[in-house]
Every structure is written in structure tokens, then in C-alpha cells.
N, C-alpha and C positions, 0 to 999 in steps of 0.2 A: 502494498499501499505506500503511494506518496505521501510527501509531506503536505501537498494540496487534496488530497482525499482524507488524510487523516484531521485534517481541521475542518469538513463538515459532519455535522453533528445531529441526534435526532430532537427533532421541538419539543419543545416541552410547553402542552397547553392543557394537559387532563385536570379535572380537578375533584375531589372527594365524591360529587354527584355522579361523576363519568364513570369512575373506578368502581361504586356502587350498581350503574348500569351495566357496564362489561361484566360484572360477576352474576346479576341475575338473568340478564339476557344471555349469559351462557348455560345456565341452570334454568332455563323454560325456552326451549327448544324442541324437537319432537318427544323428547321424554312427555309432557305432559299430555301429549295426543293419545299416546300407546301403552304407557307406565299402570296409568289405573288399571286397564282391564287385564294386564297382563300380570300384576300383584293380586287383583281378585282372583284371575282364572289359578293362581297356584298356591294361594291361602286361604282365598273365601275373604271373611269381614277381617280376619289377623292378619290381614298386609295394613290396617290402620296401626299395627304394633311397629310390621316392618317400618315402615314412615317415619315412625317415631325412634325406634333403636338407630335406625340409620343416618337420621339425622343428629344424632346424640354423637355417636361415631364421627360425624363430621365436624361437629365443634372441637370433639378430640383434635382434629388435625388444625382447624381454621386459626388455635391460638399460634401452634407454632410455625406453621405457614406464615401468620402475620409478622412474627417476631421477625424471620428471614427474612422477606417483604421490606421490612425497615432496614436489616443489617447491609442489605446488598439491594438497591431499586434500581435495578437495570431489567431494559428490556431482553424477553427470551430469558429469564430469569431462572425458572425452576429448571432449564437444562443447566444451570450452571450452579447450583447452591452448593453439592456435595465436593466440587473439585477444590472448594477450599478448607475443608476439612480432613479430603481424604485422598485428593487429587485426582490423575486425570481418569485411571482406568476405570476405578469405581463411580465416580462420576460420569463416565462417556456410559457406562452399561446402563444405570438409570434413564441418563437421556435419551438414547437410544430407545429404548422400550417407551418412554414418556413421549416421543416423537411420533411413534409407531401408533400411539394412543391416537396422537393428535390431529394426524391424517388423515387415519381410519374415521376420524370424527365426521370432516367434510365429506366422507364418501357417503356415510351413515345418514350426515341430515340432508344431502339430496335426493337420495333413494326416499327419504320420507316424504318430501314433497312432491314428489315422481308417484309414488303410491297414493296416499292421499289424491292428487290431483287424476289420478285412473277412475276416481268416481265420475268425474264429468270429460274426462277422455281417454277411453279405454284404450287409445293406440300405444300410449306410455307404458304399458303397464302387462304383460304376460303373466296372466292368473295362474294360467296350467304347470308353468315351469318353474315359478316365483321370483323373474327376475326382469330388469329392465328391458323391456324393446330398443333396437336400434335408432328408432325415433326418442325414446325414451333418456337413454343413456347421451343423447347430443343436447338435447334440453337442458339434464342435468347438469354437462360438460360445461352449458352455457352460462347456469346460474355461476359454478364457480369462477368462470372468467370476468364473470360480474362486479362479482363482489372482491375478486383479484385488482379488479380496474379500482372500485373504490379503495382498497387500501392503499394501493400504488400512491394515488393522490395525495394522501395522508390521514395523519388520526386528527387533526384540526375539524375537516371534514366528518370523518367516520364517527365522530365525538358528538357530532350534532345528529348524524343520522341516526344514531346507535340511541339518540334519548327520544326520536320519532318511536322508535320500533320499541323500547322498553315500554313505553307509554301504553303503546299497543298490548303488549304482553303482559301488564299488570291488569287490563281493562275487560281483555277476551276471558281470560279464564275466570276473572271475578264476577262477571256478568255470568257465566257458567253454572258458577257455585250459586250463584244468587238465584238464580231462575230454575233450574231443578232442584234447591231445596224450595223455594216458594211454591212451585204448582205442582213439582211429581215425587215426594218425597214418602219412603216408607221406612219410618226410625227403625220397624223390629228387624228389618233386614241388618243394618247396620251393627244391630248388639248381637244377632247372632239369631234370632229366632225364626230357623229356616232348616230344611233338613239337613243335618250335616253339623248343625251349631256353629259358633263364632270360631272356631278351627277344625275346618271339617278333614285338612290335610295334616294334621296336625302342627303342633308349634315349634317343629325342627325346620319345617318350610319357611315360618319367619326368617330364617337366617340362612336360607341353602336359596332362597330364590331372590334374595337384593341383588344379586349380579344379572341373573338372566331374564329377570322381569323388566329391569330398566331403572330400578328403584336407587341404586348408586348412582347409573348413568346420567339422572335427573341432578342429582347435586353434586355430580364433577365439576360442574361449571365455575362452581364457585372461584378459582383457581384464575381466572381470568384477566383480572385487576392486575395480579402479581406481573403477566404477562407484559402488560402494559408499563411498568414502574419506571422506565428508563424515558417516560413520555409526560411526567408531570409537572404539575407547578411545586409542589408539596410531598413529591411520593413517602416520606418519611414516616408521614401523619395522616395521610389521605387513603394509602394503599391500604392499610391494615385495618382500619374503619370501616373503610367502604366495603372492604369483603365481608367484615365479620357481618355486617346490618343486612348483605344482600341474602344471606346465607340463613339467616332468622327469620329475613322476609319470605324466601322463598321454602323452608321446613312446614310454615304457617299456611302457606297457599297448596303445599300438594296433598298435605294431612286432610285441608277442606276439599280438595278435587275427588279426595278419594273417598270420604265421607259421601260426597253428593252422587259421584258414579253409583258405590255400591247401593245409596238407598231410592235411586231413581231408573232401577233395570224392569223393565215391562218382560218379564219372562214369556210371557205368550205368543207375545209379538217377534220376539227371538228365535220363536221357537225351539226351546231348551226348558227342561224339568226341572221346575222352581229348587234352586239352590244346587245345582250343576253348576258351579263356576268353573269347572275344567270344560267341560262343554261349550258355555259361553266363551271364553276365551279361544275357541276354536272355531266358532261361529262365522257369519258372515259379518258379524260386529269387527272382526280383527282387524283388516283394512282401516276404517276408519270409526274406531270405537263411541268416541262422545257423541258425533254426528249420527249416527245410527241409532244411538239410544235416544238421543234427543227427537228425531224421527218418529220412532216406536211408539212415544209415549202418546200420539193423537193429537197434540196440544196445538193449536196453531202458533202460539206466539214461539214454544220450543222447536218447533218445525222452522221456525224463521232462524231461531238460533243457531240449527243445525246447518243452513247455507250459509251462515257467518261463520261458521267451526270450518267450514271447508274452505273457506276466504283464508281464514288464520291458519289454515295447515299449509301454506304458502309460506305466511308472512312470519310466524315463529321459527318453523324451520330456520327461514331464510336468516334472522336476524342471528340465531345460532351461528350458522354456516359463515356467514361473513364476519364473525369473531375468530372461529378457528381458522379462516382461510390466514387471517394476522396471526395467531398464536401459532400456527405450524412454521408460519416463515420467521418468526420471532425464534423458534427453536432453532430452526436452523440457522440463523443468524447468531444466537447466541452460544452453540458449539464450534463457529468460525472464531468467535472473540475469544475464547478459551484456548485455538489453536489443535482443535481439534480434526479440523478439515480445513481445507487450504482457505488463505486470507480473502480470496475474493466473494467467497458466500458472503461476507460481510460490508460489502460498499455501500454508500449510502447513495441515494439519487443526489443530484445536487440540485435540485429545482424544488421537489415532493421531501425531500428530508426522511426518505424512508428507506428500510434494507432490501432495495427492489430483486437483487439477484437471488435472496434468499426466499422473497416471497415468490416468485417465479417459479424456482425447485420446488416446493411446499405444491404447489398449484398445480405442475404437469405431474409430481407422484400422486395426488388427491385426486386427479381423474383417472391415472393407470389403475387405480385401486376398485374403481366402479366395472371396470369390465369384466373379470370373474365373479361378479356380486352375488353374496347368497344372499338369503333372507333378512330382514331389518332387526330380528331379535338374534340373532346370530353374530352378522358383524358388530351390532350393537355389545354384545357380551364380550368379545374380543375387544375390543376399543376400551371397552371399561377396565379388565382385568388388566391391560395393557398399561393404561395410565393409573392406573390402581400401584402399580409394581414401581413404577416412579415417585408414588407418593412414599415409598419407603427410607427415599432419604430425609425427610423432613425431622424424624426424632433425634435420630443419629446424629445429625449434623449438627442442630442445636445445643445438642447434649454436649459432643465433642468441642465445640466453639466455646462453652461454660468452662471447661477444663482447657486450654489453649489457647483462649485471645478473652479471658474474663473481663479487659478493660476496652473491648469494643463499645461505642454506641449504640444503645437500644435503645429505639425512638418508642418501640412497641415492647413491654417488659410482661409475659404473660406470668399471671396468679399457679402459683405451684407449678412449675414449672416441672420440676422433679417426679410430678406425677403423668402431666400432659405428654413431655418427650416419651419415655416408654408407653403411657399408650396410643398415643399414635402411632407409633413401630405395628403395636399387637394390632391393632384397630388394622389399618392397611394388609397385614399379612391376615386376618381373618376374611376379609373381604377377597382376597385373592383366590384361600384356601376353602370359600363356601364355593366357589364359580364352578369347582368338579374338576376331577383328574383330567377330563378332555381340554378343558382351558388351561389348566395348570400346566401340562404337558407341552400345548400351542405357545403358552407364553417365556418359558424356561427355553423354548428351542429357539423362539426368535431373539432373545437375550444372545444366546450361543451361537447364535448364524453370524448375529451382526459385531461381534468380538474384531475380528482379522479389519472391518474398514477403518478404524483407529490406527492399526500400525502402514495402511497404507496414505497417511496422512502425514502431514510434518510431525507430528509425534513421536513418528521412528528413530529421529536421530537422539532423542533423549533417552531412547533406550539401547542406543549403541547400536542399531539397526539399520546398514544399508538397503538402497532401494531392493537390491535383487534379495536380499534375505529375506526384507518386509514383505516380497511377492511370494518367496519358494516357502514362505510360514502359513502364510493365506492359505495360498492354494492346496498344500496338504491338512491344513486343517478344515477348510472347508468341503475339502472331499470325504473325510474321516468323519464328520459330524454329521454330512448331509447323509450318506448311506447309513448311519445309524440310525438317525430320525427318520428316512423314508423307510427302513426296514422296520420301523416300528408298528410304521402307517401302513407297511405291507403286510404285517404278519408272518415276516419271515424268523422269529423267535417260536411261533406258536406251537413249537413242538416240544418247547421245554414246559410246558402248562403255562398259567396264567400266572404264579409265583415266580418260577424259574425264568421265564420271558423278560419279566421287571426287573429282576435281581442283575441278569445280564445285561437288560440294556441301560438301566440307569447306573450301572458300575462302570461300562462303556462311558458312557455319558460324562458321570462325573472325572475320568481318568482323562478326557478329552480336556476338561476345565483347567484340573488342576495339573497337569504337565504343561499344559501350555503355558501357565503364571509360572510354575517353575523355573521352565524353560530361558524366559526373559528375566528372570529374578538372579538366575547365573551368569546369565550374559551378561546383564547391567549391574546389580544390587538396587538398581531405582526402588527409592524405600515408595512410591505409589505401585507398586507389587505388592509388597507387604501387607497395604492399607489394604489392598480392594480385594483380599482373599476371603472376607467376610461373605462376600457374593457368591463365591460357589457353593461355600458352605450353606447359604441359606437356601440356594436353588436345591442343592442335595436332600434336607430334613426336610424340607416342604412336600419336595415330588414324593418321598417316601410317605408320609402321613396322607397325602393324599391321595395315594395309589392303596394304601392298607384301612383309611379311614371308613368314615359310614357315605361319603359323597365319591366314594372309590368305584372301580368295576367290579371288586367280588362280591359274591351273592352273600358272603359270610362273612364280613368285615375282619380284619383281625383288632383294628379297634373301634368298636361299635359306639352309635352318638349316645351320650353327648361327650363321652370321654375322648374322641378324637377333638372334639373343638378344646378340649382343657387342653391335650399334648400339643396343638398347634401353636395356641397360647403361650405354652411356659418353652417349646422350642423355640419361638420368635425370641422372647425375653434373654434368652441364652445366646441370639445369634446378635442381638441389640445390645448387650456387654460388651461381645468380642470384638464388635464395629466400632462403639465406640475405644477401646482400649488401642485400637488398629490406627487410628487417629494421629496425625502429625500436622506442626506447623509448615503448611506451604510455602513455596516462594509465594504465588499470591498473595495470600494471608498474610503473609511476614509483610509484604510492600503495604498492605493495607493498613497493619498496623504502624505503620511507620512511617504513613506518606498522605494516609487518609484513602476514601474511595474515589476509582478514575472517574474522570469525566467521558462519559457517551453521549 
């Protein structure tokens, strides 16, 4: 980067109101349109407990996240926090997972718009195959490109655009709640006075369904204000406060939406047996839940609401899509700023003062993700778990910084941090665990496969790797790990039995991770390598308990419910303290302690 380019800075224009709206908009996208039906279908009225518990879990995370937002008010910050306490390798693996989650969010919101739009433009969606038609794909790609253009022009314009979108997002869900409860509401449905009762599928579903029904997905957007921290007028005050207020507002909104949805079901019109929530979730309502529910009441005002909801099905996901196009780009920008990928990716547009190269790359990848698109729930679940994996950083980073940099200025100092930090790690870990073995395996495979990308960038020189040696390492690593992962999905190990095949596969995957780090350690003795060893330890333990626990594939789990939940929490806490003890004062942290925060 030339000296003239280095003088181009990000525009600082956002206020606390903008940060509130960024976070709130991130949380109220396609989730509010789909999650109420998905949650009630998996849990019945007990889904209300799931919304409350998940909201409390995110409160555990928001406080340490807000602290980090004040400590490091940089754009693309969620791809950078752990860098200061554990170095490049540990942070890169978390940032890679988080970036995959953010990019797939762009795809999810685009397909949500098209799926709802298929109600009046059936040519957009192949309902038989459950995929976008070529026309639908083209329209979704055009939407992403539109919001890329808005993001490119600048956060000042985007801030005003986002205020309009957020006002709409408050109005339409609020109107839905009021009208459904006022005109067609059955309190007995909410308190469980139906066949099957309040928890027809057991209370374990309250936890196991958080990921796959969209509840966690709905809350994840709280972090969006943190992504724009480098573009605010007073980010160290406004980012934490705006994010916390937005999360509280979203919790209240989603609980009321679930109450309204459960209480306003017309079972006869839906063609489903009363109290059969699972059948309701797979009925014709699946493509457009609230609109179908409002139409089924037969009440003119609610039928008019259904039309408005079909319009909102484009607006709400579009607002979230707009935010995540920027988020994805700022993740790429953030990784470039800390030297993970070439400097070129952090270039700022001279006229618009936005990270144009990073935004372009994220947009192209987001469009590409839609080509082999599965169902909304499947890609949503994958995106959710990948994002939560990135959340693992928040507790260990904060706790480590308390030890190695206690004198850093903390504009937001959370109460009882010694409780919130470990709880945030345990909560994130449990959310991943509750997604089930198939998703746990998929996200760990994604993290494993992403590792060599780091060594192909400028960071290889720090590990004393030549260009040739880094390429050879990456090729060998990818061949071995790809064969193992492919072999698992193609059942190459099936002859060894369910336990034997898992032991073989997971041992080999573990060796790939451990041997790779040991090779780099003996080659360079770089402290980043030692600090990153908590990641494979976590991956190995998570995979084991996930496979043998109640959410794994074994017909008789070796660790049954609820003891597998307890075991997952205890193992997470062990890894948490291992990770804290592996932290060290990195070069960039030392520079901040001596010279203060860099200007970006």
C-alpha cells in the first residue's frame, strides 16, 4: 500500500442510533418470517421457553462483546479480536468460520426473499426440488448487487437507508402482533391446553431446536454494530450501548411474535389435526407462515395484513441482506488489515471511503453460494453454527486481556466479568453442540479445510516458510483432509461399525490438525502456534461428545440426555481455561499498549 493510499481513511459518520438500528436490523430479517413456525413445529408452545433461554444466552455474550467493541473499535472487528491475545493462527481459524457464516447469510436472505416472492411469482422457485430457478437465481443475484452498490457508495448514505428499513421492521412485526392478538387469539393454545400439552415433544427439544428452527439465527444479528465500529463518531460509547439496547428490543419482539403465532392458528383451515405442531410446520404454511396464518383466519383486516406481510417478506430480508453484504466485506477487510491475506484487499475507495475491494470479493462469493443452494432451514443452520463458532473468541479473548493487558482503557466494563466470560464460551459451545453431529462435523471440516489459506498469504514469512514450502504444505494438507472428509460422507469406514468408523475417522482428522501445528512449531517456534493449540483440542472434544451424545447418530447414546449437555459444558470450561493459559502479549497488543489505538 502506497503512502498516498494510506492517507485514505474510513468515514466516521455513524451515531448510537445507527448502531442500534444496524444491530436491530441484523436481527429482524428472514428469521421473524420463518422462525415462529419452525420453533412451534419443533417444540410446540414450549418454543416460548426457547426464545427466552436463547435471549438470556445472548445477553451472556453481549456484555463481553460490547467490551471488545469498546477496546477495539475497528471495522471488521469480529475477524480481529482474538488476534491480540492469541495471535494470528487462532484468530484466523475463528475469523474463517465467522466469515463463512456471514457470507452464507447473504445467500440465505436472498433466497428467503425469492421463496416468499414465489407466492405471486411462482417462476422464481421450483417447489418440487426446493431450489431457485435460473430466473430466481438471477433476481437474487441482482438484489445482492444492488446492496453492494449501496454499501460501496458509503456508510453515510447506508445509515439513512438503514433507518428507513429499521422503522419498517419495527412497524410490520409490531402490527402483526397487535392484530393477531386483538382479532384472532386463543390463549389456551399458548398455555398448552391442546393435545400434547405445553411441551408435546419434550423439554430437550427446547434446547436441541434452537439452531435448526432459526431462533439462534434470529438473535445473531446483534453483532452488526460491532462490524461498523471504525465508522462511528464516538464508537467506544455508542457501539456497546446501541448493541445491548437492540438485543433487548429483539428479545421482546420475538417472544411476542411467537405468542401471537401460536395463539392465532386456525387448525381447520391449515388442514392439520389440532395440536399437531410438526404437521403444521411441514404444511403449505411452510413457505410463508405469518401470511398463511393471517389469510386462514378469514378476517378481512388480517387478510389485508397477509398482503402487507408478503411485501414485508421482501423488505425485511432485504434490510438484513444489505447489512450482511457490508459485514462480509468488512470481515475480508479486517483479515487483510491484520495481514492474513494480501494488503490489496484492505484498499479504501478514494471517493466513497469504503473498503471496495473487500466488498467486491464478498459479493462475488455470496452470489456463488446460491448456485448449489439447499433449503432455507439447512443453509440457515449451517450459517448459524459457523457464526457461533466465531463467537468462541469473546470470552477467552477478554479474560486473557485481563491478565496480559489489565491497564487497557475499557470504555465499557461489564459487571461480574469473571462470570460472563466463561459463560459466554460455554453458551457458544452448547449452541454449537445442540446443532447435532451432522452440523458439528460440517463446521469442523470447514475450519480444518480453511487453515492452509493462511499459509498462502504474507503470514508465511513469519513462520519461516518459503513460497514453495507453503504451497507444498497446503497441497498435501488439502489432499489428506479432503480424502478423510469425503471418505466419511461416502461411508468408506462403514465396515468398521458406527463406533469403529468414528474412532478411525476422528483420530485421523485429529492427527491432521495436531501434526500440522507441530510441523510449523518445530520449523519456526513461533508463539502463535502454541497459542492456537486450544482450537484442535476444542474440535476433538466437541466432535467426540457430539457423536456419542443424545444428538448424535447412535441409536443408544453412550452419554444420554441430559448428561451429555453437562459433559459438553464441563469440557468447554476445561478448554476455556486451557485457551486463557495459552494467551500471550502479541506484537499488535504491545503496540497498542505503548502507542494507543491505530487510526483506520
